[in-house]
Structures are given as C-alpha cells and as structure tokens.
N, C-alpha and C positions, 0 to 999 in steps of 0.2 A: 625304649620301654613304652608299651601301650598304656592308654588311660583306662580307668575302670569303666565298665559298661554304663552307658547313659551319660557320662561326663565328657565334655569337650576337652581334648588334649590341650596342654599349655601352648600359648601363642608362640613362645620361643622354643621351636623344635627344629630338627635337622631339615625337614622338608620345607618349612617356611623360610629358614635361613637361606636355602638354595634358591628359592623363589625371589627372596630379597636381593641376593647377589646378582641374579639375572636382571632385575630392575635397575640396580646400580650400574651394571655393565653397559646398559643401553647408551647413556650419554658418553661413556668412555669410548664405546665402539664408534659412535658418530664422529667424535673429535678425531679419533685415529684415522677413520676412513677418509675424512675430508682434509686431512693434513696434506700440505703441498698440492692442493687441488686434485688429490687422488692419483697423482702421476708417479709418485715414488714407489719403487718396487718394495723397499723395506717397510714403508708405512702400510702398503697394501697387505703384505704378509702379516704384519702386526694386527691389522684390522681383521684378517681371516682368523688369526689366533684368538682374538677376543670374541669374535662371533662363534667360533667353534666351542670355546669354553662355556659361553652362555647357552648354547644349544645342548651341551652335555648336561648342564644343570636341569634343563627342561626334560631330559630323558629320565633323570633319576628322582626329581622331587615328588612327582605324582606317585611313582612306584613305591617310594619310601613311605609316603603318607598313607597309602592304602595297606601296604603289607605290615606296617607297624602300628596301625590304628592312630595315625597322627593327622587325620583329616580335620581341618578347622574351617570356620567360616571365612577367616582371612585368606587361607590358602585357596579355598574354592573360588574366591573372587579375584585374588591377586595373580594366581597362576595363569589364567587365560589373558589377563591384562598384560602380564610380562611377556607372554608368547607373542601377542599381537604388537606390542611395543617394539620388540626386537625385530620381528619380520617387517613391520612398517618402517622402522628406522633404516633397515638395510635396503629395502626397495626404494624408498624416497632418496636415500643417499646415492644409490647407484643410478637412479634416474637423473638426479642433479648433475652427476658426473658424465651423463650421456651414455652410460653403459647399458641401461635397460630402458626401453621406450616408456613414456609416461602412461600410455594407455594400459600397459601391462600392470603397472603399479595401481592404477585406478580400479581395474577389474578385480585384482586380488584383494586389495584393501576394502573395496566396496562390498565384496562378498563377505569378508570377515566381519565387518561392522554390521551388515544386514543380518547375518546369521546370529550374531551375539544379541542384537535387539530382539530378533524373533524368539530366541530361547527365553528371554526375560518375559516376553509377551505371553507365551504359552506356559509359563512356569506354574501357574495355578492349576493347570490341567495335568501337569506331569513334567518330567525331565526328559529332554531329548539327549540320549547318550551319544558319546563320541563313537562313530562307526569305524569299521576297518578302513573304509574308503577315506574317511576324514584323517585317520592316522597316516595312511599312505600319502595323502595330499600334503600333510605337514612335513613328512620325510622328504618328498620330492621337491617341495618349495625350499626347504633348507639346503638340499643338495644343489639346486639351481643357483641359489644365492651364493653358496660357497664357491661354485665354479666361476661366478662373475667376480667374486672378491679376489680370488687368486690371480696374480699376474702371470697367467700361464704362457702367454705369448712371449713376454719378456724372459721367462725362465727357460722355456723349451722351444720357442719358435712355433712354426706350423700354424700360422694365423688362420688359414682356411679350415683345417680340421678342428681346431679349438673352437672357432666360431660356430661350426655345425653342431658340435657336441653341446655347447652351451645352449644354443637355440632349441635343440631337440629336447633337452631336459626341461628347459623353461616352458616349451610348448606342452609337454606332458603335465607340468605343474599347473598351467592355465586350464587345461582340459579337466584335470582332477578337481581343481577349484570350482569350476562351473558345475560339473556333474554332481559333486557332493553337495554343493549349495542347493541344487534342485532337489536332491534326495532329502535334505533337511527340511526343505519347505513342504514336501509331501508328508514327511513324518509329523510335522507340526499340524498339518491339515487333519491327518488321521487322529492325532492326539486331541484336537479340539472337538472333533466329531464323536469322540469316544470309541473309535474303531480300534481293534487290537493292533499293536505294533508288530511288524514282521520281523 
C-alpha cells in the first residue's frame, strides 16, 4: 500500500526489508565462499546460491519501492550500499582465492567508489540517474561473478572452454564498467555547467 502524497512511506516496508536482507546476506556469503579455502564444490555451490538470492533481492527492491510508492531516504542510501557491498565482497573473495586477478577487483571497485562520490559531489546541481549502460554493467558484473562462483570445471569439466567463457564475460564487465564510468563523469560535468542532459 502506498503512502499519502507528500508523506514518506514507513521505514519498515517490503522494499527496505529486501535491501536489509541483502545487507545481512553479505557476511553470510563471504563466510560460505571462504569455507575450506574455496576448494569445496558443495560450499561453492552454496556460495553461488547465497549470491544469487542476494542478487534477486536487488532486482526487486527498487522496482517495488517505485511501483508501490515506498521510496524512503533509508532505501535510497542503503540500496546502492548493499549493491556495492555484495559486489565488492564477491570480487575481493574471488581475488583472495586466486580466481580473479586483483587488478580487476581494483578497477571495478575503484570505479564504483569514484562514481558514488561523484554523485554526492554534484547532488546540489541535480541527480545523475542510472543509465541503461549502468544497468547493463550491473547485470554483466553479476553474471561474471556468478560464473566464477560456480565450480563449473568440477561439475562439467572442459576447463579450457569454461575459462574462455568466464574471461569473455569478465572482459565485457570491465569494458562496461570503464565506459559507463566515463559517461557518468561527462554527465556530472554537464550537470555542473548547467547544460541539458542528453
């Protein structure tokens, strides 16, 4: 049920609960991923399951908040924090396990932090909306992480093709991360100069 016009919805609503669940799942995910040094097939499947569940909450909390008039200050702040916490935990965990090179983690997380700071810096000039490219970036990052979490070689073999597939999706995620980061910087420059947004 939506709130009356002009009134902020109650803090305890379905969208915020889903965001809170995602935040709670982050340490659970890390603990499961690093169990037995990440070498156990069953633990890796469990880590994938927790990550997938958290990613699903990300898919629905924003949609529910907007469609049901449940957008709150808490949700606006907590949702991107939960997103970055989940992505960051996954990338750092996979780098610790030697699955993803550290430079990839640094590039992706560096971009995420920089764009978040940039959005706050230009907030008094206006809001930089999430672009279609940004949404595509998030989807491909999630897909790449999922592919690295799944113990595909142990389950189906074919180490060569699996490695190529993982690297191809990860490379696309890196490219989208950089390109959309540049686009957000250009949007911020236009916003500060007072130029109309494209």
